[in-house]
N, C-alpha and C positions, 0 to 999 in steps of 0.2 A: 503494501500501500504506500501511495505516495501522494505529493501536493503536485498539481497539475496547473495547468495555462488554464483560464477561463476560454479561450478559444477552441481547447481542443475538441468539443461537441459542439462547436456553432455551425459548422455544415452538417453534419449529418442530421458572575460571582453568586452564589446563593445556594438554596436546597435544591436536590435533584429535578424537581419539576421546573422550576424558573431557569434552568440551564438551559432548556431547551426552548424552541419558538416553534409553538404548534398551530400548524395553518388550518384552521379551522373553515368548514363551507362557507360559502355566499359573505365572505369577510374581505377585506382588503389590510394587509401588511404594508408599512415602509419600513425599508432596512436599508442600513449601509453595511456593503460587505466590507470584511477586513481579511488581509492576507490572500491566500489561495485556496481554493476548495481539493477537498478529495473525491475520487468516486469508487464507487465498491460495487458488486454485485450481493444481493442480499435476500435471503429467505424469508417469507413470512409464513409460519406453519400454524395452522389453527389447533389448538391444544384441547383436547376433550372437556376439559372444564371452564372452557371459556378463554378468550383472550388469543393472543398470537405469540409463538417462539420464536426467536429472530436469530439469525447467523448470518456472517458475510464468507461468503465462499473464495479461495484462491483459484478455482477452476469451474466456472458456470457452466462449461459445456460437458465436462466429464463429472463433474461431482454425483459422489454415492445418492444424493438427496434428489438428483435429477434421474440418476438412470435407476434406482432402486425404489424410489417415493412417488416419481413423476412429476415432483416440484419442479417450478421454472424460479429461477433468482430473478430478482427485479433490479436492473440498473438505477444506482442512485447516487445522491453526490451530498456532501456535506461541507457548510462552510462557517467559519465565527460572522457574526454579524451584530451590529449595534441595532436593537429593538426600538425606534422611534417612538413606540407609545411609551418607555418607559425611561429609554436612555442606557438601559443595560447590556452589557456584551453576552450575548447566547449563541448555542449551536443551531442552526438552521439544517434541517435533513430533508432531501425532498425528492420527487421524480426528476430524472434529468432532464427535461423539457424547461424548466425554470433555468439550468445551467446554460444550455443551448440560447435561451434567449437573452440572457445576459453575456454569454459569449459573444452570438453575433453583435452586441451593442460594443463589445470591446475589439473586437475584428473592424468593425468600421470606423472606430475612433481612435484606434490603437492609444488605448488608456485602460491600464489594469484596473479594473473595478475594485478591487482591493487594496490598492494603494493609497498614497495620501491624494493623488488627483482625482481618484475616484468619486462617485458620487451615490446618491439615493436614489433606489428604485420600488415602485411600488409594486405587490405581487397581490393580484386579485384573484380569490380562488370561488369561480363559477360551479355549484353544484347543483345542475336544475333537477327539480322535484326532491332533493336532497338525496340523490341516488349515486353515491359514493364511484360507482363506476363509470359515471359519466363528468366527473370531476376535470374540470380544465383548469389551468394555470397561466394567467396573462401578467405578462411582467411589463415594466411602462417606465423607463428612466425619467426621473423627476427631475435633479438638479446638481450641480457640482456641489461637493460637502466635505471640504478638507477636516481632516481629524484637528479639533479642539485640542489645548494643552491637557485637559483633563481626561478626554479620551484617549490621548496616548499615553497617559499614565495609567487608566484603567486596562488598556491594552496588554501594557508590558506587564502587569501584575497579575492579569487574570485571563489573558488569551489561552485557549484549549489546543492542545498537541493532538492536533485529529490523526495524524499518523500514527499514533500509539494507541489512539481510542478505538480505531476503525480497522484494525489490523485483521485479517482475515483467518478463520479458526483451519488447522490444517484435516486435511481428510483423513485423518485416524481419530479425530475428535467429534468432527462435525455431526456426524450421525446420532453419537450419545448426546452430543448439546441439544439437540433438537428434540430426539424421541426419547432417549435414556434408555435404562433397562427397568421394566416394570416389576422385577422381584426384587431391586434395589433402591431403597428410600433414598440413599445418596445420591443417586443419578437423578432423582425427579428433584431434588434440590438444585442441580445442576442446570437442570432444563429449566427451572423456574427464575434461574437468575441469569437466563441467556438473551433477556432483552435489553431495552436501552439501560437499564437499573447497571447492569455490568459494565456495558459501558461508559458509565458516568465514574464507575469505581475507578478507571484506569486514567481520568482527567485529573491533571496535576500543576497546572500552571506552566508559564515556559521561563526557561533559561535563555541567557543572554546569548547564546548560539543560536535560538531559535529566531532571535528579533533582528539578527544581524542583517536579512535581507530586505527588512522592512525600509522605508523610505523616510523615517523621521527619526 
């Protein structure tokens, strides 16, 4: 898993809950991207008791979850953003269509959206009839938005290391992570921890080396 350029797809602090920006249906969210995104292939497997187990695969074409269980991994991305609704640094994880739209803007303007020269974007979540299968994400550039001194300090202290958080699970472990061993209670605990809560546990702020390529 590695950071990627915003244009790679253009042509084709607080508690756990507040760490992520949840894109709710039929609402518009205003965000300021920070640094670069990561891309991943992620499974969402429905659990018998409700909810979904989640796991990132290192090989979506040949993964045992696909070949044995018939599940299809979804391509996703994640990026640090400043949520303009409260000014807090959060993680936006979403469908690759959002990345492509921001990437198109980056390609046409030759500006890195997550750099100091970047700006604010609005993400409108259209969900006709509240049918999530028909959800469409419409991204619009709003205005330039250089980081303020307070934002720079917040980023330096709280930026999430996405490369560490979104590491794929090896083929030796991914089946047990999603399905576990029905006769082993410890495996159930492992399945229950395979959601974003497990991801959050890997988040640990940034070291100076991580910040070297930010332009402020």
